[in-house]
All heavy atoms as TSV, in Angstrom:
chain	resi	resn	atom	element	x	y	z
A	1	MET	N	N	134.427	107.701	95.313
A	1	MET	CA	C	133.030	108.056	95.272
A	1	MET	C	C	132.924	109.526	95.682
A	1	MET	O	O	133.510	109.942	96.662
A	1	MET	CB	C	132.232	107.157	96.253
A	1	MET	CG	C	130.782	107.214	96.066
A	1	MET	SD	S	129.884	106.068	97.087
A	1	MET	CE	C	130.128	104.543	96.171
A	2	SER	N	N	132.158	110.267	94.995
A	2	SER	CA	C	132.083	111.688	95.253
A	2	SER	C	C	131.119	111.990	96.394
A	2	SER	O	O	130.264	111.166	96.741
A	2	SER	CB	C	131.643	112.447	93.992
A	2	SER	OG	O	130.323	112.222	93.724
A	3	PHE	N	N	131.256	113.167	96.954
A	3	PHE	CA	C	130.363	113.608	98.041
A	3	PHE	C	C	128.916	113.609	97.580
A	3	PHE	O	O	128.014	113.228	98.350
A	3	PHE	CB	C	130.808	114.997	98.530
A	3	PHE	CG	C	129.948	115.537	99.606
A	3	PHE	CD1	C	130.018	115.011	100.904
A	3	PHE	CD2	C	129.041	116.544	99.379
A	3	PHE	CE1	C	129.236	115.515	101.918
A	3	PHE	CE2	C	128.248	117.066	100.365
A	3	PHE	CZ	C	128.332	116.527	101.657
A	4	THR	N	N	128.669	114.052	96.386
A	4	THR	CA	C	127.292	114.117	95.851
A	4	THR	C	C	126.658	112.712	95.781
A	4	THR	O	O	125.502	112.566	96.163
A	4	THR	CB	C	127.265	114.779	94.456
A	4	THR	OG1	O	127.872	116.059	94.572
A	4	THR	CG2	C	125.870	114.904	93.920
A	5	THR	N	N	127.414	111.766	95.374
A	5	THR	CA	C	126.896	110.405	95.288
A	5	THR	C	C	126.569	109.870	96.641
A	5	THR	O	O	125.528	109.215	96.850
A	5	THR	CB	C	127.936	109.482	94.564
A	5	THR	OG1	O	128.251	110.073	93.323
A	5	THR	CG2	C	127.397	108.114	94.397
A	6	ILE	N	N	127.419	110.103	97.627
A	6	ILE	CA	C	127.190	109.614	98.994
A	6	ILE	C	C	125.922	110.320	99.567
A	6	ILE	O	O	125.060	109.656	100.161
A	6	ILE	CB	C	128.383	109.856	99.885
A	6	ILE	CG1	C	129.520	108.916	99.449
A	6	ILE	CG2	C	128.052	109.551	101.346
A	6	ILE	CD1	C	130.830	109.196	100.110
A	7	THR	N	N	125.845	111.595	99.327
A	7	THR	CA	C	124.673	112.349	99.808
A	7	THR	C	C	123.411	111.837	99.161
A	7	THR	O	O	122.373	111.659	99.818
A	7	THR	CB	C	124.839	113.868	99.528
A	7	THR	OG1	O	126.051	114.310	100.183
A	7	THR	CG2	C	123.685	114.654	100.068
A	8	THR	N	N	123.451	111.615	97.882
A	8	THR	CA	C	122.298	111.092	97.148
A	8	THR	C	C	121.897	109.719	97.687
A	8	THR	O	O	120.717	109.445	97.852
A	8	THR	CB	C	122.624	110.986	95.649
A	8	THR	OG1	O	123.009	112.283	95.181
A	8	THR	CG2	C	121.442	110.513	94.849
A	9	MET	N	N	122.864	108.828	97.920
A	9	MET	CA	C	122.563	107.538	98.459
A	9	MET	C	C	121.928	107.618	99.867
A	9	MET	O	O	120.968	106.915	100.114
A	9	MET	CB	C	123.849	106.672	98.530
A	9	MET	CG	C	124.300	106.198	97.182
A	9	MET	SD	S	125.835	105.250	97.130
A	9	MET	CE	C	126.115	104.679	98.720
A	10	ARG	N	N	122.473	108.481	100.670
A	10	ARG	CA	C	121.886	108.616	102.020
A	10	ARG	C	C	120.464	109.161	101.978
A	10	ARG	O	O	119.619	108.713	102.725
A	10	ARG	CB	C	122.790	109.554	102.878
A	10	ARG	CG	C	124.057	108.923	103.294
A	10	ARG	CD	C	124.861	109.865	104.144
A	10	ARG	NE	N	126.084	109.215	104.602
A	10	ARG	CZ	C	127.095	109.847	105.121
A	10	ARG	NH1	N	127.080	111.150	105.265
A	10	ARG	NH2	N	128.188	109.177	105.469
A	11	THR	N	N	120.243	110.105	101.072
A	11	THR	CA	C	118.915	110.640	100.932
A	11	THR	C	C	117.955	109.570	100.437
A	11	THR	O	O	116.838	109.449	100.934
A	11	THR	CB	C	118.958	111.841	99.955
A	11	THR	OG1	O	119.838	112.820	100.443
A	11	THR	CG2	C	117.556	112.447	99.769
A	12	SER	N	N	118.396	108.778	99.475
A	12	SER	CA	C	117.567	107.712	98.925
A	12	SER	C	C	117.215	106.721	100.026
A	12	SER	O	O	116.086	106.266	100.121
A	12	SER	CB	C	118.313	107.047	97.754
A	12	SER	OG	O	117.571	105.967	97.318
A	13	ILE	N	N	118.216	106.322	100.813
A	13	ILE	CA	C	117.973	105.361	101.875
A	13	ILE	C	C	116.964	105.951	102.885
A	13	ILE	O	O	116.062	105.253	103.369
A	13	ILE	CB	C	119.321	104.991	102.572
A	13	ILE	CG1	C	120.118	104.135	101.604
A	13	ILE	CG2	C	119.044	104.243	103.878
A	13	ILE	CD1	C	121.535	103.898	102.028
A	14	ALA	N	N	117.125	107.214	103.253
A	14	ALA	CA	C	116.227	107.859	104.191
A	14	ALA	C	C	114.788	107.869	103.668
A	14	ALA	O	O	113.831	107.614	104.425
A	14	ALA	CB	C	116.681	109.239	104.512
A	15	HIS	N	N	114.640	108.151	102.341
A	15	HIS	CA	C	113.298	108.154	101.770
A	15	HIS	C	C	112.658	106.757	101.798
A	15	HIS	O	O	111.492	106.631	102.048
A	15	HIS	CB	C	113.362	108.696	100.333
A	15	HIS	CG	C	113.544	110.177	100.286
A	15	HIS	ND1	N	112.532	111.071	100.628
A	15	HIS	CD2	C	114.574	110.937	99.886
A	15	HIS	CE1	C	112.936	112.314	100.475
A	15	HIS	NE2	N	114.206	112.271	100.060
A	16	ARG	N	N	113.500	105.776	101.487
A	16	ARG	CA	C	112.978	104.371	101.488
A	16	ARG	C	C	112.542	103.985	102.876
A	16	ARG	O	O	111.489	103.330	103.050
A	16	ARG	CB	C	114.004	103.421	100.921
A	16	ARG	CG	C	114.084	103.492	99.393
A	16	ARG	CD	C	114.994	102.440	98.878
A	16	ARG	NE	N	116.349	102.669	99.364
A	16	ARG	CZ	C	117.476	102.259	98.838
A	16	ARG	NH1	N	117.404	101.528	97.741
A	16	ARG	NH2	N	118.624	102.530	99.344
A	17	ARG	N	N	113.335	104.308	103.889
A	17	ARG	CA	C	112.987	103.985	105.276
A	17	ARG	C	C	111.677	104.704	105.644
A	17	ARG	O	O	110.811	104.051	106.277
A	17	ARG	CB	C	114.075	104.397	106.240
A	17	ARG	CG	C	115.249	103.490	106.203
A	17	ARG	CD	C	116.282	103.907	107.235
A	17	ARG	NE	N	117.433	103.021	107.182
A	17	ARG	CZ	C	118.623	103.380	107.583
A	17	ARG	NH1	N	118.847	104.607	108.051
A	17	ARG	NH2	N	119.623	102.529	107.482
A	18	ALA	N	N	111.527	105.950	105.303
A	18	ALA	CA	C	110.306	106.683	105.650
A	18	ALA	C	C	109.098	106.062	104.912
A	18	ALA	O	O	108.039	105.950	105.541
A	18	ALA	CB	C	110.486	108.140	105.251
A	19	SER	N	N	109.265	105.660	103.689
A	19	SER	CA	C	108.181	105.055	102.937
A	19	SER	C	C	107.787	103.720	103.568
A	19	SER	O	O	106.608	103.430	103.696
A	19	SER	CB	C	108.591	104.824	101.475
A	19	SER	OG	O	108.760	106.038	100.808
A	20	ARG	N	N	108.797	102.943	103.941
A	20	ARG	CA	C	108.504	101.664	104.585
A	20	ARG	C	C	107.809	101.821	105.875
A	20	ARG	O	O	106.805	101.129	106.181
A	20	ARG	CB	C	109.824	100.905	104.769
A	20	ARG	CG	C	109.742	99.445	104.738
A	20	ARG	CD	C	111.037	98.653	104.743
A	20	ARG	NE	N	112.194	99.362	105.307
A	20	ARG	CZ	C	113.247	99.729	104.605
A	20	ARG	NH1	N	113.275	99.572	103.276
A	20	ARG	NH2	N	114.260	100.325	105.177
A	21	THR	N	N	108.171	102.820	106.680
A	21	THR	CA	C	107.513	103.092	107.953
A	21	THR	C	C	106.082	103.531	107.707
A	21	THR	O	O	105.175	103.091	108.419
A	21	THR	CB	C	108.312	104.201	108.714
A	21	THR	OG1	O	109.628	103.746	108.982
A	21	THR	CG2	C	107.611	104.510	110.057
A	22	ALA	N	N	105.857	104.373	106.743
A	22	ALA	CA	C	104.508	104.863	106.424
A	22	ALA	C	C	103.642	103.706	105.963
A	22	ALA	O	O	102.467	103.590	106.352
A	22	ALA	CB	C	104.560	105.928	105.363
A	23	ARG	N	N	104.174	102.805	105.133
A	23	ARG	CA	C	103.383	101.643	104.643
A	23	ARG	C	C	103.049	100.724	105.813
A	23	ARG	O	O	101.914	100.204	105.917
A	23	ARG	CB	C	104.150	100.859	103.575
A	23	ARG	CG	C	104.036	101.474	102.208
A	23	ARG	CD	C	104.570	100.558	101.095
A	23	ARG	NE	N	105.916	100.096	101.356
A	23	ARG	CZ	C	107.023	100.768	101.033
A	23	ARG	NH1	N	106.916	101.939	100.425
A	23	ARG	NH2	N	108.207	100.283	101.257
A	24	ARG	N	N	103.978	100.517	106.733
A	24	ARG	CA	C	103.735	99.656	107.895
A	24	ARG	C	C	102.628	100.275	108.756
A	24	ARG	O	O	101.756	99.558	109.250
A	24	ARG	CB	C	105.021	99.514	108.706
A	24	ARG	CG	C	105.306	98.094	109.119
A	24	ARG	CD	C	106.604	97.971	109.879
A	24	ARG	NE	N	107.741	97.825	109.000
A	24	ARG	CZ	C	108.802	98.582	109.003
A	24	ARG	NH1	N	108.981	99.512	109.870
A	24	ARG	NH2	N	109.781	98.425	108.126
A	25	ARG	N	N	102.709	101.586	108.965
A	25	ARG	CA	C	101.668	102.263	109.783
A	25	ARG	C	C	100.306	102.169	109.109
A	25	ARG	O	O	99.310	101.934	109.769
A	25	ARG	CB	C	102.095	103.721	109.968
A	25	ARG	CG	C	101.207	104.436	110.981
A	25	ARG	CD	C	101.667	105.877	111.257
A	25	ARG	NE	N	103.082	105.897	111.602
A	25	ARG	CZ	C	103.976	106.713	111.014
A	25	ARG	NH1	N	103.630	107.548	110.075
A	25	ARG	NH2	N	105.238	106.707	111.407
A	26	LEU	N	N	100.260	102.349	107.782
A	26	LEU	CA	C	99.018	102.241	107.064
A	26	LEU	C	C	98.442	100.838	107.192
A	26	LEU	O	O	97.269	100.655	107.404
A	26	LEU	CB	C	99.233	102.621	105.573
A	26	LEU	CG	C	98.027	102.455	104.668
A	26	LEU	CD1	C	96.824	103.332	105.149
A	26	LEU	CD2	C	98.381	102.806	103.211
A	27	ALA	N	N	99.305	99.862	107.062
A	27	ALA	CA	C	98.851	98.458	107.183
A	27	ALA	C	C	98.270	98.186	108.570
A	27	ALA	O	O	97.247	97.505	108.710
A	27	ALA	CB	C	99.995	97.482	106.911
A	28	GLN	N	N	98.887	98.744	109.605
A	28	GLN	CA	C	98.377	98.575	110.977
A	28	GLN	C	C	97.012	99.241	111.091
A	28	GLN	O	O	96.116	98.670	111.719
A	28	GLN	CB	C	99.396	99.116	111.967
A	28	GLN	CG	C	100.601	98.275	112.110
A	28	GLN	CD	C	101.695	98.969	112.951
A	28	GLN	OE1	O	101.627	100.150	113.218
A	28	GLN	NE2	N	102.662	98.215	113.360
A	29	GLU	N	N	96.904	100.421	110.544
A	29	GLU	CA	C	95.624	101.136	110.644
A	29	GLU	C	C	94.522	100.368	109.865
A	29	GLU	O	O	93.385	100.258	110.369
A	29	GLU	CB	C	95.747	102.528	110.080
A	29	GLU	CG	C	96.554	103.461	110.953
A	29	GLU	CD	C	96.740	104.858	110.351
A	29	GLU	OE1	O	95.905	105.241	109.506
A	29	GLU	OE2	O	97.696	105.528	110.748
A	30	LEU	N	N	94.847	99.882	108.724
A	30	LEU	CA	C	93.849	99.109	107.935
A	30	LEU	C	C	93.482	97.812	108.617
A	30	LEU	O	O	92.326	97.366	108.518
A	30	LEU	CB	C	94.375	98.853	106.535
A	30	LEU	CG	C	94.503	100.081	105.666
A	30	LEU	CD1	C	95.212	99.740	104.353
A	30	LEU	CD2	C	93.178	100.712	105.355
A	31	ALA	N	N	94.379	97.214	109.333
A	31	ALA	CA	C	94.108	95.954	110.027
A	31	ALA	C	C	93.116	96.187	111.175
A	31	ALA	O	O	92.460	95.245	111.609
A	31	ALA	CB	C	95.382	95.381	110.605
A	32	SER	N	N	92.981	97.407	111.610
A	32	SER	CA	C	92.012	97.708	112.721
A	32	SER	C	C	90.578	97.642	112.231
A	32	SER	O	O	89.662	97.559	113.020
A	32	SER	CB	C	92.347	99.055	113.350
A	32	SER	OG	O	92.006	100.093	112.467
A	33	TYR	N	N	90.360	97.688	110.913
A	33	TYR	CA	C	89.028	97.540	110.353
A	33	TYR	C	C	88.708	96.048	110.260
A	33	TYR	O	O	89.074	95.399	109.301
A	33	TYR	CB	C	88.925	98.184	108.985
A	33	TYR	CG	C	88.997	99.694	108.961
A	33	TYR	CD1	C	90.173	100.390	108.995
A	33	TYR	CD2	C	87.758	100.402	108.937
A	33	TYR	CE1	C	90.184	101.765	108.971
A	33	TYR	CE2	C	87.772	101.786	108.915
A	33	TYR	CZ	C	88.996	102.445	108.960
A	33	TYR	OH	O	89.020	103.824	108.957
A	34	GLN	N	N	88.075	95.498	111.284
A	34	GLN	CA	C	87.929	94.050	111.355
A	34	GLN	C	C	86.499	93.530	111.126
A	34	GLN	O	O	86.345	92.479	110.534
A	34	GLN	CB	C	88.429	93.520	112.743
A	34	GLN	CG	C	89.905	93.767	112.914
A	34	GLN	CD	C	90.391	93.301	114.259
A	34	GLN	OE1	O	89.606	92.930	115.127
A	34	GLN	NE2	N	91.686	93.262	114.429
A	35	THR	N	N	85.526	94.240	111.592
A	35	THR	CA	C	84.145	93.742	111.461
A	35	THR	C	C	83.660	93.991	110.031
A	35	THR	O	O	84.161	94.878	109.319
A	35	THR	CB	C	83.227	94.448	112.478
A	35	THR	OG1	O	83.127	95.835	112.083
A	35	THR	CG2	C	83.750	94.328	113.879
A	36	PRO	N	N	82.664	93.237	109.631
A	36	PRO	CA	C	82.055	93.479	108.314
A	36	PRO	C	C	81.575	94.920	108.113
A	36	PRO	O	O	81.755	95.497	107.074
A	36	PRO	CB	C	80.922	92.475	108.247
A	36	PRO	CG	C	81.326	91.395	109.184
A	36	PRO	CD	C	82.049	92.024	110.284
A	37	ALA	N	N	81.013	95.510	109.172
A	37	ALA	CA	C	80.524	96.870	109.069
A	37	ALA	C	C	81.676	97.868	108.859
A	37	ALA	O	O	81.577	98.810	108.079
A	37	ALA	CB	C	79.739	97.231	110.329
A	38	GLU	N	N	82.790	97.632	109.573
A	38	GLU	CA	C	83.949	98.485	109.429
A	38	GLU	C	C	84.533	98.365	108.043
A	38	GLU	O	O	84.947	99.338	107.433
A	38	GLU	CB	C	85.018	98.164	110.505
A	38	GLU	CG	C	84.606	98.557	111.878
A	38	GLU	CD	C	85.548	98.033	112.939
A	38	GLU	OE1	O	86.261	97.027	112.693
A	38	GLU	OE2	O	85.607	98.667	114.011
A	39	ARG	N	N	84.594	97.128	107.561
A	39	ARG	CA	C	85.119	96.870	106.198
A	39	ARG	C	C	84.226	97.526	105.132
A	39	ARG	O	O	84.702	98.075	104.161
A	39	ARG	CB	C	85.233	95.365	105.917
A	39	ARG	CG	C	86.346	94.667	106.676
A	39	ARG	CD	C	87.665	95.156	106.154
A	39	ARG	NE	N	88.739	94.425	106.803
A	39	ARG	CZ	C	89.946	94.243	106.262
A	39	ARG	NH1	N	90.213	94.706	105.084
A	39	ARG	NH2	N	90.856	93.628	106.959
A	40	MET	N	N	82.918	97.504	105.368
A	40	MET	CA	C	82.006	98.116	104.436
A	40	MET	C	C	82.209	99.625	104.441
A	40	MET	O	O	82.245	100.252	103.393
A	40	MET	CB	C	80.556	97.799	104.787
A	40	MET	CG	C	79.543	98.376	103.773
A	40	MET	SD	S	77.800	98.110	104.226
A	40	MET	CE	C	77.739	96.380	104.506
A	41	GLU	N	N	82.364	100.205	105.617
A	41	GLU	CA	C	82.612	101.628	105.709
A	41	GLU	C	C	83.917	102.014	104.970
A	41	GLU	O	O	83.986	102.990	104.241
A	41	GLU	CB	C	82.712	102.073	107.167
A	41	GLU	CG	C	82.961	103.504	107.366
A	41	GLU	CD	C	83.123	103.922	108.823
A	41	GLU	OE1	O	83.109	103.028	109.695
A	41	GLU	OE2	O	83.313	105.113	109.074
A	42	LEU	N	N	84.948	101.206	105.182
A	42	LEU	CA	C	86.219	101.458	104.500
A	42	LEU	C	C	86.041	101.344	102.969
A	42	LEU	O	O	86.539	102.190	102.235
A	42	LEU	CB	C	87.267	100.437	104.960
A	42	LEU	CG	C	88.693	100.586	104.387
A	42	LEU	CD1	C	89.252	101.947	104.691
A	42	LEU	CD2	C	89.560	99.503	104.928
A	43	GLY	N	N	85.283	100.390	102.526
A	43	GLY	CA	C	84.993	100.233	101.102
A	43	GLY	C	C	84.268	101.440	100.538
A	43	GLY	O	O	84.574	101.889	99.423
A	44	LEU	N	N	83.354	101.998	101.290
A	44	LEU	CA	C	82.641	103.199	100.857
A	44	LEU	C	C	83.520	104.395	100.781
A	44	LEU	O	O	83.481	105.205	99.843
A	44	LEU	CB	C	81.457	103.478	101.803
A	44	LEU	CG	C	80.303	102.500	101.751
A	44	LEU	CD1	C	79.321	102.746	102.848
A	44	LEU	CD2	C	79.638	102.536	100.399
A	45	ILE	N	N	84.429	104.492	101.748
A	45	ILE	CA	C	85.381	105.626	101.741
A	45	ILE	C	C	86.319	105.472	100.511
A	45	ILE	O	O	86.547	106.447	99.790
A	45	ILE	CB	C	86.222	105.626	103.033
A	45	ILE	CG1	C	85.318	105.978	104.212
A	45	ILE	CG2	C	87.402	106.584	102.926
A	45	ILE	CD1	C	85.960	105.746	105.551
A	46	LEU	N	N	86.819	104.290	100.254
A	46	LEU	CA	C	87.748	104.073	99.158
A	46	LEU	C	C	87.029	104.225	97.819
A	46	LEU	O	O	87.674	104.625	96.823
A	46	LEU	CB	C	88.353	102.698	99.261
A	46	LEU	CG	C	89.320	102.459	100.436
A	46	LEU	CD1	C	89.772	101.012	100.483
A	46	LEU	CD2	C	90.478	103.404	100.382
A	47	GLY	N	N	85.737	103.996	97.780
A	47	GLY	CA	C	84.960	104.148	96.529
A	47	GLY	C	C	84.885	105.572	96.029
A	47	GLY	O	O	84.559	105.802	94.875
A	48	ARG	N	N	85.222	106.506	96.893
A	48	ARG	CA	C	85.240	107.906	96.473
A	48	ARG	C	C	86.463	108.302	95.656
A	48	ARG	O	O	86.509	109.416	95.109
A	48	ARG	CB	C	85.176	108.818	97.674
A	48	ARG	CG	C	83.943	108.619	98.548
A	48	ARG	CD	C	84.011	109.512	99.774
A	48	ARG	NE	N	82.989	109.084	100.692
A	48	ARG	CZ	C	83.040	109.288	102.007
A	48	ARG	NH1	N	84.101	109.838	102.548
A	48	ARG	NH2	N	82.085	108.896	102.806
A	49	TYR	N	N	87.444	107.408	95.605
A	49	TYR	CA	C	88.703	107.717	94.950
A	49	TYR	C	C	88.922	106.809	93.770
A	49	TYR	O	O	88.310	105.733	93.661
A	49	TYR	CB	C	89.844	107.597	95.938
A	49	TYR	CG	C	89.690	108.537	97.132
A	49	TYR	CD1	C	89.044	108.115	98.302
A	49	TYR	CD2	C	90.160	109.843	97.084
A	49	TYR	CE1	C	88.863	108.970	99.366
A	49	TYR	CE2	C	89.982	110.689	98.110
A	49	TYR	CZ	C	89.360	110.266	99.300
A	49	TYR	OH	O	89.188	111.119	100.326
A	50	SER	N	N	89.837	107.186	92.908
A	50	SER	CA	C	90.160	106.400	91.743
A	50	SER	C	C	90.978	105.169	92.108
A	50	SER	O	O	91.571	105.111	93.181
A	50	SER	CB	C	90.918	107.255	90.718
A	50	SER	OG	O	92.211	107.485	91.200
A	51	ALA	N	N	91.013	104.245	91.177
A	51	ALA	CA	C	91.799	103.009	91.406
A	51	ALA	C	C	93.293	103.331	91.604
A	51	ALA	O	O	93.980	102.684	92.379
A	51	ALA	CB	C	91.611	102.067	90.255
A	52	GLU	N	N	93.794	104.315	90.901
A	52	GLU	CA	C	95.181	104.696	90.996
A	52	GLU	C	C	95.488	105.268	92.412
A	52	GLU	O	O	96.522	104.973	92.990
A	52	GLU	CB	C	95.604	105.752	89.964
A	52	GLU	CG	C	95.539	105.269	88.518
A	52	GLU	CD	C	94.148	105.326	87.938
A	52	GLU	OE1	O	93.278	106.130	88.371
A	52	GLU	OE2	O	93.865	104.530	87.008
A	53	GLU	N	N	94.542	106.003	92.965
A	53	GLU	CA	C	94.718	106.613	94.258
A	53	GLU	C	C	94.625	105.557	95.373
A	53	GLU	O	O	95.224	105.785	96.420
A	53	GLU	CB	C	93.689	107.706	94.474
A	53	GLU	CG	C	93.879	108.921	93.646
A	53	GLU	CD	C	92.744	109.907	93.722
A	53	GLU	OE1	O	91.536	109.461	93.670
A	53	GLU	OE2	O	92.993	111.103	93.851
A	54	THR	N	N	93.917	104.511	95.177
A	54	THR	CA	C	93.706	103.520	96.215
A	54	THR	C	C	94.529	102.227	96.003
A	54	THR	O	O	94.354	101.265	96.726
A	54	THR	CB	C	92.242	103.146	96.371
A	54	THR	OG1	O	91.750	102.586	95.134
A	54	THR	CG2	C	91.383	104.364	96.729
A	55	ALA	N	N	95.390	102.211	95.027
A	55	ALA	CA	C	96.121	100.967	94.668
A	55	ALA	C	C	96.913	100.427	95.828
A	55	ALA	O	O	96.882	99.232	96.104
A	55	ALA	CB	C	97.012	101.259	93.454
A	56	GLU	N	N	97.604	101.294	96.546
A	56	GLU	CA	C	98.401	100.830	97.667
A	56	GLU	C	C	97.532	100.258	98.780
A	56	GLU	O	O	97.829	99.188	99.349
A	56	GLU	CB	C	99.269	101.954	98.212
A	56	GLU	CG	C	100.222	101.546	99.313
A	56	GLU	CD	C	101.139	102.628	99.766
A	56	GLU	OE1	O	101.037	103.791	99.269
A	56	GLU	OE2	O	102.023	102.378	100.605
A	57	VAL	N	N	96.430	100.940	99.085
A	57	VAL	CA	C	95.495	100.431	100.126
A	57	VAL	C	C	94.877	99.118	99.687
A	57	VAL	O	O	94.803	98.164	100.486
A	57	VAL	CB	C	94.397	101.500	100.392
A	57	VAL	CG1	C	93.325	100.930	101.308
A	57	VAL	CG2	C	95.004	102.740	100.955
A	58	ASP	N	N	94.468	99.027	98.433
A	58	ASP	CA	C	93.935	97.762	97.898
A	58	ASP	C	C	94.931	96.607	98.023
A	58	ASP	O	O	94.546	95.511	98.380
A	58	ASP	CB	C	93.440	97.925	96.451
A	58	ASP	CG	C	92.269	98.796	96.314
A	58	ASP	OD1	O	91.514	98.982	97.315
A	58	ASP	OD2	O	92.052	99.368	95.235
A	59	ALA	N	N	96.165	96.864	97.712
A	59	ALA	CA	C	97.214	95.846	97.790
A	59	ALA	C	C	97.377	95.392	99.235
A	59	ALA	O	O	97.520	94.196	99.513
A	59	ALA	CB	C	98.530	96.365	97.238
A	60	ILE	N	N	97.419	96.307	100.150
A	60	ILE	CA	C	97.536	95.956	101.557
A	60	ILE	C	C	96.345	95.132	102.036
A	60	ILE	O	O	96.514	94.112	102.715
A	60	ILE	CB	C	97.713	97.239	102.452
A	60	ILE	CG1	C	99.068	97.919	102.171
A	60	ILE	CG2	C	97.607	96.894	103.947
A	60	ILE	CD1	C	99.239	99.273	102.770
A	61	LEU	N	N	95.152	95.583	101.704
A	61	LEU	CA	C	93.958	94.828	102.096
A	61	LEU	C	C	93.935	93.448	101.488
A	61	LEU	O	O	93.521	92.502	102.172
A	61	LEU	CB	C	92.707	95.610	101.674
A	61	LEU	CG	C	92.469	96.903	102.446
A	61	LEU	CD1	C	91.298	97.665	101.816
A	61	LEU	CD2	C	92.206	96.617	103.902
A	62	SER	N	N	94.432	93.249	100.243
A	62	SER	CA	C	94.477	91.938	99.644
A	62	SER	C	C	95.442	91.030	100.398
A	62	SER	O	O	95.143	89.859	100.621
A	62	SER	CB	C	94.908	92.078	98.185
A	62	SER	OG	O	93.905	92.720	97.418
A	63	ARG	N	N	96.614	91.587	100.776
A	63	ARG	CA	C	97.572	90.806	101.528
A	63	ARG	C	C	96.992	90.369	102.901
A	63	ARG	O	O	97.204	89.285	103.347
A	63	ARG	CB	C	98.847	91.561	101.725
A	63	ARG	CG	C	99.781	91.563	100.517
A	63	ARG	CD	C	101.175	92.019	100.897
A	63	ARG	NE	N	101.215	93.344	101.468
A	63	ARG	CZ	C	101.297	94.483	100.787
A	63	ARG	NH1	N	101.311	94.462	99.485
A	63	ARG	NH2	N	101.350	95.656	101.430
A	64	GLN	N	N	96.263	91.318	103.525
A	64	GLN	CA	C	95.731	91.033	104.841
A	64	GLN	C	C	94.563	90.038	104.747
A	64	GLN	O	O	94.356	89.290	105.718
A	64	GLN	CB	C	95.223	92.300	105.485
A	64	GLN	CG	C	96.315	93.247	105.927
A	64	GLN	CD	C	95.830	94.535	106.506
A	64	GLN	OE1	O	94.645	94.857	106.462
A	64	GLN	NE2	N	96.718	95.282	107.098
A	65	ALA	N	N	93.924	89.941	103.645
A	65	ALA	CA	C	92.804	89.019	103.474
A	65	ALA	C	C	93.241	87.556	103.348
A	65	ALA	O	O	92.518	86.653	103.617
A	65	ALA	CB	C	91.943	89.393	102.275
A	66	THR	N	N	94.526	87.391	102.922
A	66	THR	CA	C	95.010	86.016	102.752
A	66	THR	C	C	95.629	85.458	103.984
A	66	THR	O	O	95.914	86.086	104.917
A	66	THR	CB	C	96.068	85.952	101.602
A	66	THR	OG1	O	97.143	86.837	101.949
A	66	THR	CG2	C	95.468	86.337	100.305
């Protein structure tokens, strides 16, 4: 295995870990919106953005709702 391949793999793993950590943090922050008023406020905020921009947040909220 070449040095470039190992470096590429390590970089890829580091990016995946960082992404996973960021998603976990986002999920925790979204879970703090618990009351109906807070959820409504969150919905209004998300309404300012396109579906593509909010897809990850929507997926997290759907998982949390179940």
